[in-house]
N, C-alpha and C positions, 0 to 999 in steps of 0.2 A: 239637456244635451247628453248627459250620461244615460238617461232612459232611452233616448233615441238610438245610441250606440248599442245598447244591450238588445233592443228589438232587432237591430240589424244582425247581430251575432246569432240570435235564436232562429231567425229566418234562414241565415246562411247554413246553420247546422242541420235544419230540417231539409233544406234543398240538397245538401251534400249527402245526407243519409238516404234520400230518395233516389239520387242518381250517383252510382258508384264510379262513374267515369270522370267525375270532376275532382281535381286535386287542387286544394287551396294552399297557395304559398304566399305567406304574408311578407316574408323577408328572405329571399333566397340568398342574400349576402351573408346571413347569419350561418348557414350551413357551409358556405365557402370559407368563411373565417374559421369555423371549427375545424375543417379539414386542413387548413394551412397551419393552425396552431398545433394540431395533432402531428403533422409532418415535422414541424420544428421540434416538438418534444421528442419524437422518435430519433431525429438526427442528433439532438443533444445527448440522448441516452446512449447512443452508439459512440459518440465522441468522448463521453465520460468514462468509458471502459478503460481501465488502466492496463498498461503493459509493463513488463519488468524493466528495470533501470539499465538495461544492457548498453544503451548509447552513452551514458555518462560514466563509464568505468575507467576510461583512460586507456593508454597504450600498455599492452602486456609486456612486462620486462622479465618475468620468470615463469617457469612451468614445471610441475611435477606430474609426469604422465601416469596414465592408468597402469597399475602393476608396480609402480615405483614406490619405494619406502624410504623415509628419512626419519632419523631419530636425533633430536637435539633442538636447541633454540634457533629460531629464525628471525632475522632482522632484515627487512628489504625496503626498497624505495619503489615508487610507481605501483604497478599492478602485478600480482602473483596469482596464478591459477593452479589449483591443486586438484588433480584427478586421481591421485594415488593415496597413500596412507602417510600421515605426518604425525609423529608423536614427539612431545617435548613439554617443557614447562612454560615457555612463553613464545608467542609469535607476535612481532611488532612490524608495522609498516603502513603503507598507504591504502591501497585497495586490495582486498583479498576475495578471490572468487573460488568457491568450492564447487567443483563439478558434481554431476549426479553420482559418480563412483568414488568421489573423494571422501576421505574420512580423516578428521582431525581430533586428536586427544591432547588438548593443551589449552592454556589461557590465551585469549586473543585480544590484542590491543591494536586497532587499526582506525583509519579514517572512515572507510566504507567497507561493508561486508555483504556479499551476495552468496547465499547458500542454496545448493541443490542437493547436496549430499548429507553427511552426518557430522555433527560436532558434539563432543563431550568436553565441557569446560566453560569457564566464565568468558563472557564477551564484553568488551568495552569499545564502542565505536563513536568517534567524535561527530560524524555526520549522519549516517543511517545504516540500518541493518535490514536486509530483505531476505525473507525465508520463502523460497519458491515451493511449488507443489510437491516435489519429491524430498524435501528437506526433513531431517530429524535432528532437533537440537535439544540437548539436556544441559542445563546450567542457568546462570544468571546473565541476562542481557541488560547492558546499561548503554542507552543511546537516546538522543533527542528525537529520533524518527525511526519507527519500526513498521514494516509492512509484512504481514503474514498472509500468504496466499492460501486459498482453499486447498486442502490436502496436506499442507505442511503440519508437522507435529512439533510442538514446543512444550517441553516439560521443564518447568523452572519458574523463576521470578523475573520480573522486568522492572527496571527503574528508568524513567524518562526524565532526566534532569534538564533544567533550563540552562542553555549556554550563558556564560558570564558576559557582561558588557565589556567592551575593549578596555576601559579603565580598571576594572576588577581583574581582568586577565593578566595585567602586568604586575600584579602584586606577587611577591616572592613565594608566599605560601599557597598560591592558587593551585587547585587540582584540575582546573579547566572546566569545572561545572559548578553551578550553584546548588545548594541543598534542595532536595525535592521530597515530596511525600512518598511513603512506601506503599506499594500496591499489594494488597493481600486478597485472599479469596473472598473475604467479606466486603471488600471495597477499600477505600483509602484509609489508612490507619497510621 
């Protein structure tokens, strides 16, 4: 039976070679399936492209406009946007958004941080830090989730601690994070 099949293929190849107008399609569904799979892959690739976390930043409660300057410590609730210059020793609060013209020289302790401007100082964020294309950050970042977009500049170190379980978080000496390995240029150390 196998010999009979191979004779057929040899005859078919000779016939096709002699007559260029004949196109042999053994399973046209295979090509259709391939095109459908490629289309799905392309759609998934476009859907996987990430966008900045703009939607989850909450309602804006405070604003330091472009050209504005503030010196001192800042403690806020909700969301604060900084498009001016802010200097101090400590900034604490919920969501901090640093605009493209914003500049902060201080230690930052917040829930969420989105940076488009410049930051000089250590950062501790309980949820996430996002460094967008125009950002320039110098210092240590401590957060469980860090997103650095192409074009962002980050000079410093990063620690990505594991959040504590609810039972450990109620302990009085809790710092809010479990110990984590330190990241160095050579890898984990």
